[in-house]
Structure formats: structure tokens, C-alpha cells
C-alpha positions as CSV (number, residue, x, y, z in Angstrom):
1,M,14.4,-2.2,7.4
2,F,14.3,-4.9,5.1
3,R,17.0,-2.9,3.2
4,L,19.3,-2.8,6.0
5,T,18.4,-6.3,6.8
6,S,19.2,-7.5,2.6
7,L,22.5,-5.2,2.6
8,L,23.7,-7.0,5.4
9,V,22.7,-10.5,4.3
10,A,24.4,-9.9,1.2
11,A,27.6,-8.7,2.9
12,L,27.6,-12.0,4.8
13,M,27.2,-13.8,1.9
14,L,29.7,-12.6,0.1
15,A,32.1,-12.3,3.1
16,S,31.5,-15.9,3.8
17,T,31.6,-18.0,0.7
18,A,32.6,-21.1,2.3
19,A,30.1,-21.1,4.8
20,A,27.0,-19.8,2.6
21,A,27.3,-23.8,0.9
22,D,25.7,-24.6,4.9
23,T,23.8,-21.5,5.1
24,K,20.0,-22.6,4.8
25,I,18.0,-20.0,3.4
26,G,14.3,-19.4,2.9
27,V,12.6,-16.2,0.8
28,V,9.2,-14.7,1.9
29,D,7.2,-11.9,0.2
30,L,6.1,-10.1,3.4
31,R,3.9,-7.6,1.3
32,Q,1.8,-10.0,-0.3
33,A,1.1,-12.4,2.8
34,L,0.2,-9.5,4.8
35,F,-2.0,-7.6,2.3
36,S,-3.8,-11.5,1.5
37,S,-4.2,-12.1,5.2
38,D,-7.8,-12.6,6.5
39,A,-6.6,-9.4,8.7
40,A,-5.9,-7.5,5.7
41,K,-9.4,-8.2,4.3
42,A,-11.2,-7.3,7.5
43,F,-9.6,-4.1,7.3
44,S,-10.5,-3.1,4.0
45,D,-13.7,-3.6,4.3
46,T,-13.7,-1.8,7.3
47,L,-11.8,1.0,5.6
48,K,-14.4,1.2,2.8
49,K,-17.2,1.5,4.7
50,D,-15.6,4.3,7.3
51,F,-14.7,5.8,4.2
52,S,-17.5,5.8,1.5
53,A,-18.9,8.9,2.3
54,D,-15.7,10.6,2.0
55,E,-15.2,9.4,-1.1
56,A,-18.5,9.9,-2.2
57,K,-17.7,13.6,-1.2
58,V,-15.3,13.9,-3.5
59,R,-16.5,12.1,-6.6
60,D,-19.5,14.5,-5.9
61,A,-16.9,17.3,-6.5
62,Q,-15.0,15.7,-8.8
63,E,-18.4,15.5,-11.2
64,A,-19.1,19.1,-10.3
65,A,-15.7,20.7,-11.7
66,R,-16.4,18.6,-14.7
67,K,-19.8,19.7,-15.4
68,L,-18.7,23.2,-15.1
69,K,-15.6,23.0,-16.9
70,E,-17.7,21.5,-20.4
71,R,-20.2,24.0,-19.6
72,L,-17.2,26.9,-19.8
73,E,-16.0,24.9,-23.2
74,K,-19.4,24.6,-24.5
75,D,-20.8,28.0,-23.7
76,G,-18.1,30.0,-22.3
77,A,-17.7,32.1,-25.6
78,M,-21.3,33.5,-25.9
79,M,-21.3,34.3,-22.3
80,N,-20.4,38.0,-21.6
81,E,-17.5,38.8,-19.3
82,S,-19.3,38.8,-16.2
83,E,-21.2,35.3,-16.6
84,R,-17.8,33.5,-18.1
85,N,-15.9,35.3,-14.8
86,K,-18.2,34.0,-12.5
87,L,-18.6,30.5,-14.2
88,T,-14.8,29.8,-14.2
89,G,-14.9,30.9,-10.4
90,E,-17.2,28.3,-9.3
91,F,-14.8,26.2,-11.4
92,Q,-11.9,27.0,-9.6
93,D,-13.9,26.8,-6.3
94,K,-14.9,23.3,-7.1
95,V,-11.6,22.2,-8.2
96,K,-10.2,23.5,-5.0
97,E,-12.6,21.6,-3.0
98,F,-12.4,18.8,-5.0
99,N,-8.3,18.9,-4.5
100,Y,-8.8,19.6,-0.7
101,L,-11.0,16.6,-0.1
102,K,-8.9,13.9,-2.0
103,Q,-5.7,14.9,-0.2
104,K,-7.6,15.0,3.3
105,L,-8.8,11.8,2.6
106,D,-5.5,9.9,0.9
107,N,-3.6,11.5,3.8
108,T,-6.4,9.8,6.5
109,V,-6.4,6.4,4.6
110,S,-2.7,6.5,4.6
111,Q,-2.5,6.9,8.3
112,R,-5.0,4.3,8.5
113,K,-3.2,2.0,6.8
114,Q,0.3,2.7,8.1
115,E,-1.8,2.4,11.8
116,F,-2.5,-1.5,10.5
117,L,0.7,-2.3,9.3
118,D,2.3,-0.9,13.0
119,K,-0.1,-3.4,14.4
120,Q,0.5,-6.6,12.3
121,R,4.1,-6.3,12.9
122,P,4.8,-7.7,15.9
123,E,2.8,-10.8,14.3
124,V,4.0,-11.0,10.9
125,D,7.9,-10.8,13.2
126,A,6.9,-14.0,15.1
127,A,5.5,-15.9,12.4
128,V,8.6,-15.1,10.6
129,K,10.3,-16.4,13.7
130,E,8.0,-19.4,13.5
131,L,9.1,-20.2,9.8
132,L,12.7,-19.9,10.9
133,K,12.5,-22.5,13.6
134,E,10.3,-24.9,12.0
135,H,12.1,-25.0,9.0
136,D,16.1,-24.9,10.6
137,L,16.8,-21.7,8.4
138,D,19.7,-19.9,9.1
139,L,18.2,-16.6,7.4
140,I,14.7,-15.6,5.7
141,L,15.3,-12.8,2.9
142,P,12.3,-10.7,1.7
143,S,11.2,-11.5,-2.1
144,E,12.3,-7.9,-2.8
145,A,15.8,-8.8,-2.2
146,V,15.8,-12.0,-4.2
147,V,16.4,-12.5,-7.8
148,Y,15.4,-15.8,-8.3
149,V,14.3,-18.5,-5.9
150,K,13.4,-21.9,-6.0
151,S,9.5,-22.9,-5.1
152,E,10.6,-25.2,-2.2
153,M,12.9,-22.0,-0.7
154,N,9.3,-19.8,-1.0
155,L,7.8,-19.7,2.4
156,T,5.1,-17.1,1.6
157,S,2.0,-19.2,1.5
158,E,2.8,-20.7,5.1
159,L,3.7,-17.3,6.2
160,L,-0.1,-15.9,5.2
161,K,-1.0,-19.6,6.8
162,K,0.4,-18.7,10.2
163,L,-0.6,-15.0,9.5
164,N,-4.3,-16.2,9.2
165,K,-4.3,-18.6,12.6
């Protein structure tokens, strides 16, 4: 959505260079404002609490796999074939367990983050509209679409204040 908006803005600006001289523009770093907000910090704390046990399981599986690999590398040459095969099987099982747990955790965390972003979107949109009205701007661009901006045109800190209300 931001990219489409950016492209439309760029096209409009190119099409009407005479009108662009009178255009009042502001810039915001939406990502920085949103992820620096109080709501994001609370969300991050909740996420850490909710998934600390799962993260511990992932770390434990990783550590167990690491130890098995070290043992294989250190003692594998001295083991008979059945012991080495058994240890290799255990190592492979731990690696599979680690990969499964990590992927499951990553997917769940990613889903929760997307839910947070979807929930915050209306607040961000409302805050951006307030900035547009307060500063009598014609448009507000995301910082990702801008190469350079004067500091007085960067409204990210004001957006953050509005999000923290």
C-alpha cells in the first residue's frame, strides 16, 4: 500500500511541476513511529512472556544437537559402526526437532506481529490524518519513498506522540 501511494505521489508530482511548488509535504517513518510506540513496547513484553518457554525449548534442542555433533566429531572415529549410526540418528532427530520447533515459533511470532500491525493500522492512519490537518499539508510521504528530507518536514516524532496518547 505504501509503495502504491509512493508511486502515485511521484507520478502526480512529475505531472504537475507547477503545482508542486505550492504543495506542502510532510514525511514520516511509519515503522519507526509504530515500533517505538508504547503499544509496541507492551506488545514486545507480552510476546517475550508468552514465548519464553518455547524459546527455551528451541535453545535446548539446539544445544542438545550441538553436543551430539561434538561427540560425533570427537569420538566418532573410535566408535563401532552401530554406536556411530545410533549417535548419528540421535543427532539427526535433534536437528529435525530443533528445525520444527524453530519454524513453529517463528511462524507463530510472525502471525502475532502481523495481528498487532493490523490492529494498530487504524490508529496510525488516524494519527497521520491528524498531522495532515494540523500542519495543513497536501500529502505525507513515507520516509522509505524519500531520498532526503529537511528536518522540519520530518513528522515522525509528532506521529509517535500521537500514537502514545
